[in-house]
C-alpha positions as CSV (number, residue, x, y, z in Angstrom):
1,M,-19.2,27.1,-5.4
2,R,-21.2,23.9,-5.8
3,I,-19.9,20.5,-4.8
4,L,-19.6,17.9,-7.6
5,Y,-20.5,14.4,-6.9
6,T,-19.6,11.4,-8.9
7,G,-23.2,10.5,-9.1
8,I,-23.5,12.9,-12.1
9,L,-21.3,10.6,-14.2
10,V,-23.0,8.5,-16.8
11,C,-21.7,5.3,-18.4
12,L,-18.2,5.2,-19.7
13,A,-19.4,5.0,-23.3
14,N,-20.6,8.6,-23.0
15,F,-17.3,10.0,-21.7
16,V,-15.6,12.3,-24.2
17,F,-12.3,13.7,-23.0
18,S,-10.8,16.7,-24.6
19,Q,-7.3,15.4,-24.0
20,K,-5.5,17.8,-26.2
21,N,-2.1,16.4,-27.4
22,A,-2.5,13.2,-25.4
23,S,-2.0,9.9,-27.2
24,V,-3.4,7.6,-24.5
25,S,-6.9,8.0,-23.0
26,F,-7.5,8.0,-19.3
27,E,-9.7,4.9,-19.7
28,K,-6.8,3.0,-21.4
29,W,-4.4,4.1,-18.6
30,V,-6.8,3.0,-15.9
31,S,-7.4,-0.3,-17.8
32,L,-3.7,-1.4,-17.6
33,K,-3.3,-4.9,-16.2
34,S,-0.9,-5.7,-13.4
35,S,0.7,-8.8,-12.0
36,N,1.2,-9.6,-8.3
37,S,1.9,-12.2,-5.6
38,P,4.0,-14.8,-7.5
39,V,4.2,-18.2,-5.8
40,I,6.4,-21.1,-7.0
41,S,5.6,-24.8,-6.5
42,P,7.8,-26.9,-4.2
43,D,9.5,-28.6,-7.2
44,G,10.1,-25.2,-8.9
45,N,8.4,-26.2,-12.2
46,T,5.2,-24.1,-11.8
47,I,4.5,-20.4,-10.9
48,V,1.1,-19.0,-10.1
49,Y,0.4,-15.3,-9.8
50,T,-2.5,-12.9,-9.9
51,V,-3.4,-10.6,-12.8
52,T,-5.6,-7.6,-11.9
53,S,-7.7,-6.1,-14.7
54,T,-10.3,-3.4,-14.8
55,D,-14.0,-4.5,-15.0
56,W,-15.8,-1.3,-16.2
57,A,-19.2,-2.9,-16.3
58,A,-19.0,-4.0,-12.6
59,N,-17.0,-0.9,-11.7
60,S,-14.3,-3.0,-10.0
61,Y,-10.9,-4.5,-10.3
62,D,-10.8,-8.2,-10.8
63,S,-7.8,-10.4,-9.8
64,E,-7.5,-13.8,-11.3
65,I,-4.9,-16.5,-11.0
66,W,-2.6,-17.2,-13.9
67,M,-0.2,-20.2,-14.2
68,Y,3.1,-20.7,-15.8
69,K,4.6,-24.2,-16.3
70,E,8.2,-24.4,-17.3
71,G,8.6,-24.7,-21.0
72,G,5.1,-23.3,-21.7
73,E,3.3,-20.0,-21.8
74,P,1.3,-18.4,-19.0
75,F,-2.4,-19.1,-19.0
76,Q,-5.4,-18.0,-16.9
77,L,-6.3,-20.6,-14.3
78,T,-9.4,-19.1,-12.6
79,R,-12.4,-17.1,-13.7
80,T,-14.4,-15.7,-10.8
81,N,-17.4,-13.7,-11.7
82,K,-18.3,-12.0,-8.5
83,S,-15.0,-11.3,-6.8
84,S,-11.3,-11.7,-7.1
85,S,-9.1,-14.7,-6.4
86,T,-6.6,-13.9,-3.7
87,A,-4.1,-15.4,-1.1
88,V,-2.8,-17.9,-3.6
89,Q,-0.7,-20.9,-2.2
90,F,0.4,-24.3,-3.2
91,S,-0.4,-27.4,-1.2
92,P,2.8,-28.8,0.4
93,D,3.0,-31.6,-2.2
94,G,2.4,-29.2,-5.0
95,R,-0.7,-31.0,-6.3
96,F,-3.2,-28.2,-5.6
97,V,-3.4,-24.5,-5.9
98,S,-5.5,-22.9,-3.1
99,F,-7.0,-19.5,-3.0
100,L,-9.7,-17.3,-1.4
101,A,-12.7,-16.1,-3.4
102,D,-16.3,-15.0,-3.0
103,R,-18.2,-17.1,-5.4
104,G,-21.8,-16.5,-4.3
105,E,-21.4,-16.2,-0.6
106,K,-18.8,-15.0,1.9
107,T,-15.1,-15.4,1.0
108,Q,-14.3,-19.1,1.2
109,L,-11.3,-21.3,0.6
110,H,-11.0,-23.1,-2.7
111,V,-8.6,-25.5,-4.3
112,I,-7.9,-26.5,-7.9
113,Q,-5.6,-29.2,-9.2
114,V,-2.4,-28.1,-10.8
115,N,-3.0,-30.5,-13.7
116,G,-6.3,-29.0,-14.4
117,G,-10.0,-29.2,-13.6
118,E,-12.5,-27.0,-11.8
119,A,-12.0,-25.1,-8.6
120,I,-13.6,-26.8,-5.6
121,Q,-14.8,-25.0,-2.5
122,I,-13.6,-26.6,0.7
123,S,-14.8,-24.2,3.4
124,K,-18.3,-23.0,4.3
125,E,-17.9,-20.4,7.1
126,E,-20.8,-18.1,8.0
127,E,-18.5,-15.1,8.4
128,G,-16.1,-16.2,5.6
129,V,-12.4,-17.0,5.8
130,S,-9.9,-14.2,6.5
131,A,-6.6,-16.0,6.0
132,Y,-5.2,-19.6,5.9
133,K,-2.0,-21.7,6.1
134,W,-1.4,-25.3,5.1
135,N,0.0,-27.7,7.6
136,P,3.3,-29.1,6.3
137,D,1.7,-32.5,6.0
138,G,-0.9,-31.2,3.7
139,L,-3.7,-32.9,5.7
140,Q,-4.9,-29.8,7.6
141,I,-5.3,-26.1,6.9
142,A,-5.4,-23.4,9.6
143,I,-7.8,-20.6,8.9
144,T,-8.8,-17.4,10.7
145,K,-12.3,-16.1,10.7
146,T,-14.2,-13.3,12.4
147,E,-16.6,-14.3,15.2
148,A,-20.3,-14.4,14.2
149,D,-23.0,-12.3,15.9
150,T,-24.1,-13.9,19.1
151,K,-27.8,-14.4,20.0
152,R,-27.5,-11.4,22.3
153,D,-26.0,-9.2,19.5
154,K,-28.9,-10.1,17.3
155,T,-31.5,-9.4,20.0
156,I,-30.0,-6.0,20.8
157,K,-30.0,-5.0,17.1
158,E,-33.6,-6.2,16.6
159,R,-34.8,-4.2,19.7
160,Y,-32.7,-1.1,19.5
161,G,-31.6,-0.8,15.9
162,S,-28.1,0.1,14.7
163,F,-25.7,2.0,16.9
164,G,-22.1,1.7,17.8
165,V,-19.9,2.5,20.8
166,E,-16.5,4.1,19.9
167,G,-13.7,1.6,20.4
168,E,-16.0,-1.3,20.8
169,E,-17.2,-1.9,17.3
170,Y,-15.4,-5.0,16.4
171,K,-15.5,-8.8,16.3
172,Q,-12.5,-10.9,17.4
173,T,-10.8,-13.2,14.9
174,H,-9.7,-16.7,15.9
175,L,-8.0,-19.8,14.6
176,W,-9.9,-22.8,13.3
177,I,-8.7,-26.0,11.7
178,L,-9.9,-27.6,8.4
179,N,-9.1,-31.2,7.5
180,F,-8.2,-31.9,3.9
181,N,-8.5,-35.2,2.1
182,Q,-6.7,-35.2,-1.3
183,D,-8.7,-38.2,-2.5
184,S,-12.1,-36.7,-1.6
185,V,-12.0,-33.0,-2.0
186,K,-15.1,-31.4,-0.5
187,I,-16.4,-28.9,2.0
188,Q,-15.2,-29.7,5.5
189,A,-16.5,-28.4,8.8
190,S,-13.9,-26.4,10.8
191,K,-12.9,-27.1,14.4
192,R,-12.1,-24.3,16.7
193,L,-8.6,-23.9,18.0
194,T,-8.3,-20.6,19.9
195,E,-10.9,-18.8,22.0
196,G,-10.9,-15.9,24.4
197,N,-11.2,-12.2,24.5
198,F,-8.3,-11.5,22.1
199,N,-7.6,-11.3,18.4
200,V,-5.4,-13.5,16.2
201,S,-3.6,-11.7,13.4
202,G,-0.5,-13.2,11.6
203,F,0.1,-17.0,12.1
204,D,1.9,-20.0,10.8
205,W,2.4,-23.7,11.5
206,S,5.6,-24.9,13.1
207,P,7.7,-27.0,10.6
208,D,6.8,-30.2,12.4
209,G,3.1,-29.4,12.0
210,K,2.3,-29.9,15.7
211,S,1.9,-26.2,16.7
212,I,0.9,-22.8,15.4
213,V,2.5,-19.6,16.4
214,F,0.3,-16.5,16.1
215,N,0.2,-12.8,17.0
216,R,-2.2,-12.0,19.8
217,Q,-3.6,-8.6,20.4
218,K,-6.5,-7.4,22.6
219,D,-8.7,-6.6,19.6
220,P,-8.5,-6.0,15.8
221,L,-8.5,-2.2,16.0
222,I,-5.6,-0.7,14.2
223,N,-4.1,1.0,17.2
224,S,-4.1,-2.3,19.2
225,G,-1.3,-3.7,17.1
226,I,1.2,-1.6,19.2
227,S,0.8,-4.1,22.1
228,A,0.7,-7.5,20.2
229,D,2.5,-10.5,21.6
230,I,3.6,-13.8,20.1
231,V,2.0,-17.0,21.3
232,M,2.4,-20.7,20.4
233,I,-0.5,-23.2,20.7
234,N,-0.3,-26.9,20.5
235,T,-3.0,-28.2,18.1
236,S,-3.6,-31.5,19.9
237,D,-4.2,-30.3,23.4
238,K,-4.8,-26.6,22.7
239,K,-2.2,-25.6,25.3
240,S,-0.8,-22.2,24.6
241,T,2.6,-20.7,25.6
242,S,3.6,-17.0,25.5
243,L,6.9,-16.7,23.7
244,V,7.5,-13.0,23.2
245,A,5.7,-10.4,25.3
246,N,7.5,-7.0,25.2
247,P,5.5,-3.9,26.4
248,A,5.1,-2.9,22.7
249,A,4.4,-4.5,19.4
250,D,5.8,-8.0,18.6
251,G,5.0,-9.7,15.4
252,F,5.9,-13.3,14.2
253,I,7.3,-13.4,10.7
254,R,8.9,-16.7,9.7
255,W,10.3,-20.0,11.1
256,N,13.7,-21.4,10.2
257,P,13.6,-24.7,8.2
258,E,14.4,-26.8,11.3
259,G,11.8,-25.2,13.5
260,T,14.3,-24.3,16.2
261,E,14.2,-20.5,15.7
262,F,11.9,-17.9,14.2
263,V,12.4,-14.3,13.1
264,Y,10.0,-11.5,14.4
265,N,9.5,-7.8,14.4
266,S,9.5,-5.8,17.6
267,T,9.4,-2.2,18.8
268,V,10.5,-3.6,22.2
269,T,9.5,-0.8,24.5
270,D,8.4,2.1,22.3
271,S,4.6,1.7,21.6
272,V,4.4,4.4,18.9
273,S,7.7,4.1,17.1
274,Q,6.5,2.2,14.1
275,F,5.8,5.3,12.0
276,Y,9.2,6.9,11.4
277,K,11.8,4.7,13.1
278,N,13.4,1.6,11.6
279,N,11.6,-1.6,12.4
280,R,13.8,-4.0,14.3
281,L,14.2,-7.7,13.6
282,F,15.0,-10.4,16.2
283,I,15.6,-14.1,16.1
284,Y,14.0,-16.1,18.9
285,D,15.7,-19.4,19.9
286,M,13.2,-22.0,21.0
287,A,15.7,-23.9,23.2
288,S,17.1,-20.9,25.2
289,R,14.0,-18.8,25.0
290,K,16.3,-15.9,24.2
291,S,16.3,-13.4,21.3
292,R,19.0,-11.6,19.4
293,E,18.7,-8.7,17.1
294,I,19.8,-8.9,13.4
295,A,20.3,-6.7,10.3
296,T,21.1,-3.6,12.3
297,D,23.5,-2.6,9.6
298,I,20.6,-1.8,7.3
299,D,19.4,1.7,8.0
300,E,15.9,1.2,6.7
301,N,12.7,-0.7,7.3
302,K,13.3,-4.4,6.6
303,N,10.8,-6.8,5.1
304,V,11.5,-10.5,5.7
305,I,10.8,-12.6,2.6
306,D,11.8,-16.1,3.5
307,W,14.0,-18.2,5.7
308,N,14.9,-21.4,3.9
309,A,17.8,-23.7,3.3
310,K,19.5,-21.0,1.2
311,G,19.4,-18.5,4.1
312,L,17.3,-15.6,5.6
313,F,16.3,-13.1,2.9
314,I,14.9,-9.6,3.3
315,L,14.0,-6.7,1.1
316,A,14.9,-3.1,2.0
317,L,15.0,0.3,0.2
318,E,18.2,2.0,-0.7
319,R,17.2,5.5,-1.9
320,T,15.2,4.9,-5.1
321,K,16.0,1.2,-5.4
322,Q,14.6,-1.8,-3.5
323,K,17.2,-4.5,-3.0
324,L,17.4,-8.1,-1.8
325,Y,19.7,-9.0,1.1
326,T,20.7,-12.2,2.8
327,V,21.3,-12.1,6.6
328,D,23.9,-14.2,8.4
329,T,21.6,-15.5,11.2
330,K,24.6,-16.1,13.6
331,T,26.3,-12.7,13.3
332,G,23.2,-10.7,12.3
333,T,25.1,-9.0,9.4
334,S,23.6,-8.6,6.0
335,K,24.9,-8.4,2.4
336,P,23.1,-7.5,-0.9
337,V,22.2,-10.1,-3.4
338,S,22.9,-9.1,-7.0
339,L,19.8,-8.9,-9.3
340,P,19.5,-7.2,-12.7
341,L,16.4,-5.2,-11.5
342,D,16.1,-1.7,-10.0
343,L,13.1,-2.7,-7.8
344,V,12.5,-6.1,-6.3
345,A,9.0,-6.3,-4.8
346,A,8.4,-9.9,-3.9
347,L,10.0,-13.4,-4.1
348,S,8.9,-17.0,-3.7
349,F,11.5,-19.7,-3.2
350,S,10.8,-23.3,-4.3
351,K,11.4,-25.8,-1.5
352,N,13.1,-28.6,-3.5
353,S,15.0,-26.7,-6.3
354,D,17.0,-23.6,-6.9
355,A,14.1,-21.9,-8.8
356,I,12.7,-18.6,-7.5
357,A,9.7,-16.6,-8.7
358,L,10.0,-12.9,-8.2
359,L,8.1,-9.7,-8.9
360,G,10.1,-6.6,-9.9
361,R,11.0,-4.1,-12.6
362,N,13.5,-1.7,-13.9
363,Y,12.8,2.0,-13.8
364,E,11.5,2.3,-17.3
365,G,9.1,-0.7,-17.1
366,L,6.1,-2.0,-15.3
367,S,6.3,-4.7,-12.6
368,D,6.5,-8.2,-14.0
369,V,6.8,-11.8,-12.8
370,Y,10.2,-13.4,-13.5
371,L,11.8,-16.9,-13.0
372,W,15.2,-16.7,-11.5
373,R,18.0,-18.9,-10.2
374,M,20.3,-17.1,-7.8
375,N,23.4,-15.5,-9.4
376,G,21.9,-16.2,-12.8
377,P,19.8,-14.2,-15.3
378,V,16.0,-13.5,-14.9
379,K,13.5,-14.9,-17.3
380,L,10.4,-12.8,-18.0
381,I,7.1,-14.5,-17.5
382,S,4.3,-12.0,-17.5
383,N,5.4,-9.2,-19.8
384,N,3.1,-6.4,-18.6
385,A,5.4,-3.9,-20.0
386,A,4.3,-4.8,-23.5
387,Q,1.1,-2.9,-22.8
388,I,2.9,0.4,-22.9
389,S,5.6,-0.3,-25.5
390,S,4.1,2.1,-28.0
391,W,3.1,4.8,-25.5
392,N,4.8,8.1,-25.4
393,T,6.0,7.7,-21.8
394,P,8.1,10.4,-20.2
395,V,11.8,10.3,-19.4
396,N,12.6,10.0,-15.7
397,E,15.6,11.5,-14.0
398,V,16.6,11.3,-10.3
399,I,17.8,14.8,-9.2
400,Q,19.1,16.1,-5.9
401,W,19.2,19.5,-4.2
402,K,19.7,21.2,-0.8
403,S,16.7,22.3,1.2
404,K,16.4,25.5,3.2
405,D,18.0,23.9,6.3
406,G,20.8,22.1,4.3
407,A,19.1,18.7,4.1
408,S,19.8,16.8,1.0
409,I,16.6,16.1,-0.9
410,E,16.0,13.9,-3.9
411,G,13.2,13.9,-6.4
412,V,12.1,12.4,-9.7
413,L,11.9,14.8,-12.6
414,L,9.7,13.6,-15.5
415,K,10.3,15.3,-18.9
416,P,9.1,14.8,-22.5
417,R,11.2,12.7,-24.8
418,N,11.8,15.8,-27.0
419,F,12.8,17.9,-24.0
420,E,14.6,21.2,-24.9
421,P,16.7,22.7,-22.1
422,A,16.3,26.2,-23.6
423,K,12.5,26.1,-23.5
424,K,10.3,27.2,-20.6
425,Y,7.9,24.5,-19.4
426,P,5.0,24.7,-17.0
427,L,5.8,22.8,-13.8
428,L,3.5,20.4,-11.9
429,V,4.6,19.1,-8.5
430,V,3.1,15.7,-7.5
431,I,3.7,14.9,-3.8
432,H,3.4,11.3,-2.5
433,G,1.6,10.2,0.7
434,G,3.0,8.5,3.7
435,P,5.0,10.3,4.8
436,T,7.1,7.1,4.9
437,A,6.5,6.3,1.2
438,I,8.7,7.1,-1.7
439,D,8.5,8.0,-5.4
440,F,10.5,5.9,-7.8
441,P,11.3,6.6,-11.5
442,E,8.5,4.9,-13.4
443,P,6.8,5.4,-16.8
444,L,3.3,5.8,-15.4
445,P,2.7,6.9,-11.8
446,T,-0.4,5.1,-10.7
447,N,-2.5,7.7,-9.0
448,V,-5.3,10.2,-9.9
449,Y,-2.9,12.7,-11.6
450,P,-2.5,12.3,-15.4
451,V,1.2,12.9,-15.4
452,M,2.0,11.4,-18.8
453,Q,-0.8,13.4,-20.5
454,W,0.3,16.6,-18.9
455,I,3.9,16.0,-20.1
456,E,2.6,15.4,-23.6
457,K,0.7,18.6,-23.2
458,G,3.9,20.5,-22.7
459,A,4.7,20.4,-18.9
460,V,7.4,18.9,-16.7
461,V,6.6,17.1,-13.5
462,L,8.6,16.9,-10.2
463,R,7.9,14.2,-7.7
464,V,9.6,15.1,-4.4
465,N,10.9,12.6,-1.9
466,Y,10.6,15.1,0.9
467,R,11.9,14.7,4.5
468,G,10.2,11.8,6.1
469,S,10.2,9.7,2.9
470,A,11.3,6.1,3.0
471,G,14.6,4.9,1.5
472,Y,16.9,7.4,3.0
473,G,17.3,6.1,6.6
474,E,15.8,6.7,10.0
475,K,17.5,10.1,10.5
476,F,16.0,11.5,7.3
477,R,12.6,10.1,8.2
478,S,12.8,11.9,11.5
479,L,13.5,15.3,10.0
480,N,9.8,16.3,10.0
481,V,9.2,15.4,13.6
482,R,7.7,18.5,15.2
483,N,8.3,20.1,11.8
484,L,5.5,18.6,9.7
485,G,4.4,20.9,6.9
486,V,7.1,23.4,7.6
487,G,10.1,21.3,6.6
488,D,8.1,19.6,3.9
489,M,7.3,23.0,2.4
490,W,11.0,23.9,2.5
491,D,11.7,20.7,0.5
492,V,9.1,21.4,-2.2
493,V,9.9,25.1,-2.6
494,S,13.7,24.5,-2.7
495,G,13.1,21.8,-5.4
496,V,11.2,24.4,-7.5
497,E,13.9,26.9,-6.9
498,F,16.5,24.3,-8.0
499,L,14.7,23.7,-11.2
500,N,14.2,27.4,-11.8
501,S,18.0,27.8,-11.5
502,K,18.4,25.5,-14.5
503,G,16.3,27.9,-16.6
504,F,13.7,25.6,-18.1
505,I,10.6,26.1,-16.0
506,D,7.9,28.8,-16.4
507,T,7.4,30.0,-12.8
508,S,4.2,31.8,-13.9
509,R,2.6,28.4,-14.6
510,M,3.1,26.1,-11.7
511,G,0.8,23.7,-9.8
512,S,1.0,21.3,-6.9
513,M,-1.0,18.3,-5.9
514,G,-0.9,15.2,-3.7
515,W,-3.0,12.6,-1.8
516,S,-3.1,11.8,1.9
517,Q,0.2,13.2,3.4
518,G,0.8,14.7,-0.1
519,G,-2.6,16.3,0.2
520,Y,-1.7,17.7,3.6
521,I,1.5,19.2,2.2
522,S,-0.4,20.7,-0.7
523,A,-2.9,22.2,1.7
524,F,0.0,23.7,3.7
525,L,1.4,25.2,0.4
526,T,-2.1,26.6,-0.3
527,T,-2.1,28.6,3.0
528,N,1.6,29.4,3.3
529,T,2.8,30.2,-0.2
530,N,1.5,32.1,-3.3
531,M,4.0,30.6,-5.8
532,F,1.5,28.2,-7.4
533,K,-1.3,29.0,-9.8
534,A,-3.4,26.0,-8.8
535,I,-3.3,23.3,-6.1
536,S,-5.1,20.0,-5.6
537,V,-5.6,18.6,-2.1
538,G,-6.5,14.9,-2.1
539,A,-7.6,13.4,1.3
540,G,-5.4,15.9,3.1
541,I,-5.2,17.1,6.7
542,S,-6.1,20.7,7.1
543,N,-6.1,20.9,10.9
544,W,-4.1,18.6,13.2
545,V,-6.5,19.1,16.1
546,T,-9.5,18.1,13.9
547,Y,-7.5,15.2,12.6
548,Y,-6.3,14.0,16.0
549,V,-9.8,13.8,17.6
550,S,-11.3,11.9,14.6
551,T,-8.7,9.7,12.9
552,D,-8.4,6.0,13.4
553,I,-4.6,6.4,14.0
554,A,-4.2,9.0,16.7
555,P,-0.8,7.7,17.7
556,F,0.5,8.9,14.4
557,T,0.0,12.5,15.4
558,Q,1.3,11.9,19.0
559,Q,4.5,10.5,17.6
560,Y,5.3,13.1,14.9
561,L,4.2,16.2,17.0
562,K,5.4,14.6,20.3
563,A,2.3,16.0,22.0
564,T,-1.5,16.0,22.2
565,P,-3.3,19.2,21.4
566,W,-4.1,19.6,25.1
567,S,-0.4,19.4,26.1
568,D,1.1,21.6,23.3
569,M,-1.4,23.5,21.2
570,D,1.4,25.6,19.7
571,I,2.9,22.8,17.7
572,Y,-0.6,21.8,16.4
573,L,-1.1,25.4,15.2
574,K,2.4,25.7,13.7
575,T,1.9,22.6,11.6
576,S,-1.8,23.0,10.6
577,P,-2.7,24.6,7.2
578,M,-5.7,26.3,8.6
579,T,-3.6,28.4,10.9
580,N,-2.7,30.7,8.0
581,I,-5.9,30.4,6.0
582,N,-6.1,34.2,5.8
583,K,-2.9,34.2,3.7
584,A,-4.3,31.8,1.1
585,S,-4.7,33.0,-2.4
586,T,-4.3,29.9,-4.6
587,P,-7.2,28.3,-6.5
588,T,-7.6,25.0,-4.8
589,L,-9.4,21.7,-5.7
590,I,-10.2,19.5,-2.7
591,Q,-10.9,15.8,-3.3
592,H,-12.1,13.5,-0.5
593,G,-13.8,10.2,0.2
594,E,-17.1,10.4,2.0
595,F,-16.3,7.8,4.6
596,D,-12.6,8.4,5.1
597,K,-11.5,7.3,8.6
598,R,-7.8,7.8,8.2
599,V,-8.2,11.5,7.3
600,P,-11.9,12.3,8.2
601,I,-13.7,14.4,5.7
602,S,-14.2,17.2,8.3
603,N,-10.6,18.2,7.2
604,A,-11.9,18.8,3.7
605,Y,-14.9,20.8,4.7
606,E,-12.8,23.0,7.0
607,L,-10.3,23.9,4.3
608,Y,-13.1,24.4,1.8
609,R,-15.1,26.7,4.1
610,G,-12.0,28.8,4.9
611,L,-11.2,29.3,1.2
612,Q,-14.8,30.0,0.4
613,D,-15.1,32.6,3.1
614,R,-12.1,34.4,1.7
615,G,-13.4,34.3,-1.9
616,I,-10.6,32.0,-3.1
617,P,-11.6,29.9,-6.2
618,S,-12.1,26.4,-4.7
619,K,-14.1,23.3,-5.4
620,L,-14.8,20.3,-3.1
621,V,-15.4,17.0,-4.8
622,V,-16.8,14.2,-2.5
623,Y,-16.4,10.6,-3.8
624,K,-19.6,9.0,-2.5
625,G,-19.1,5.7,-0.5
626,F,-15.3,5.8,-0.5
627,G,-12.8,5.8,2.3
628,H,-9.2,7.0,2.2
629,G,-8.6,5.8,-1.3
630,I,-10.5,5.8,-4.6
631,N,-10.6,2.1,-5.3
632,K,-13.1,1.7,-8.1
633,P,-12.3,2.5,-11.7
634,K,-15.2,4.9,-12.6
635,E,-14.6,7.1,-9.5
636,R,-10.8,7.0,-10.1
637,L,-11.6,8.1,-13.7
638,A,-13.7,10.9,-12.3
639,A,-10.9,12.0,-9.9
640,I,-8.4,12.0,-12.8
641,W,-10.8,14.1,-14.9
642,H,-11.4,16.6,-12.0
643,N,-7.6,17.1,-11.7
644,W,-7.2,17.3,-15.5
645,Q,-9.7,20.1,-15.9
646,W,-8.6,22.0,-12.8
647,F,-5.0,22.3,-13.8
648,N,-5.8,22.8,-17.5
649,K,-7.8,25.8,-16.5
650,Y,-5.3,27.5,-14.2
651,I,-2.0,26.3,-15.7
652,F,-2.8,26.0,-19.4
653,G,-5.5,28.6,-19.6
654,E,-8.2,26.3,-21.0
655,E,-11.9,26.6,-20.0
656,E,-13.3,23.7,-18.0
657,A,-15.0,21.2,-20.3
658,L,-18.0,19.1,-19.2
659,P,-17.0,15.5,-18.3
660,V,-19.8,14.2,-20.5
661,D,-20.6,14.9,-24.1
């Protein structure tokens, strides 16, 4: 069967979708705007946040800064033609909004006055600016940038052309300092602060503005983060001091307001535990040079939001909710903070008032920016949910069942608003990636599966929070260790059986799909069950050996399978979809990015060839130029279309329609 490439797609104006019974086109769904990254001014009177929209002409997503001033209405602050405006911050005095953007050259730092005016570029770095932080005095800005090619690098390339040595294809990132003059805002030359054969990742100024603490690792490669240390450098004499240097990953997060302590992440001694074990938080005391662990009473991964005069605040999942907690920094115990939202995604605390900007939503809405004062109501600022107020969105219900081994599994069941319990509905199972991710109740899952349109077409959809998912504690996340695929299959199959016991699904018309780890589980279902009429495998693993030798995160496999292929081939065979390829019978669509490093495309070709050799209806769609995700709107539209026609054919009995008129 031929491979379809997105290159066959013509301009969007020519797309004609036969979305029978669907009230909202795929283009309109992909075009939904979203808000992110709210930041509040020091005085609490102004909030800036980014709004991401779809630029079909440029085939990109554009993020621009919007501003809300108390008593007014939000308005757009920036308009960047070539790229997005990101990494938004306020200057310490609140007079300027700063951001990163590519406005004709590499990504540079810009500022714009809160009271209005044009954005002004203040950096001109050959390799661009990666990240930045304001000094508390507002007169200096620390930036990180990647090292430029040396003369030797350029000579080698000129003489020998392009080649790379595995594990050596990188440039280190270091700290530099920019001066900032509020009265004469212009491009400034940066001065180097750190140098050496190491890489700087996260960093921040000390509250007194005299030092910078940063995370140091041997190189920027993803696997090198497991050995990062925390270092402090004095900006006047460049003297550096190692503060935290455990054998495994240590990562600075936030200072306390006084500058006497800071909170950090650490895996302490386990160099590969960051995948399914809870992260651990510690407070480092600058005077005693000792650390103490905090928030051990939260059985989940913890995300530090801020440490300010009001306390130390963290976010953590609790099943299908994400909550805000405050931590007693002396005792280490935590307690939840009451908020009238089901999911709190981000917060920004003003320095000199009780005002807080937050991003969050309730189950039935989209994420929005709010203004909040603790223990008070929230005030809606962005109102993204208005975009779908007239849409026929499905009803979400959190359900629970027992898996084959007795494990308690939750899922989100999506039903039409006119659901009839006595009716038989086709069932589509959508499986999230991760595995340490989670599906929440939401009106419109943002992926390449047109859930709302299928429900309007007459189906129900089950999203399974299978073992290994986030939100249910470390023990639950550990249940698929040395049991990948097998236990996950139990959870999906038992969920289908649970719904069948309720009498409203048509078991002769069922499909399954997922991306990344969800694609792997779907591939496992393809070769180990025959209960589905169609399956879609998005960027999924088909063979753990193939994956192990070519992925950019080999420690992932080592941790979950507790072995390399050379030390225990049996566990690699037990958990690989390809092991039982001769049992496969389900028509399978395979979708993959051409340059995927996380799940290399060899996994897609292996599954495709196995299915083709057995005469199983199958199709491989390669998204040209993409990695692990489909991050451009036209190709996302294509991926949605490919899933739509695949399942419409095998579940709803409709012939495949051409994607163009």
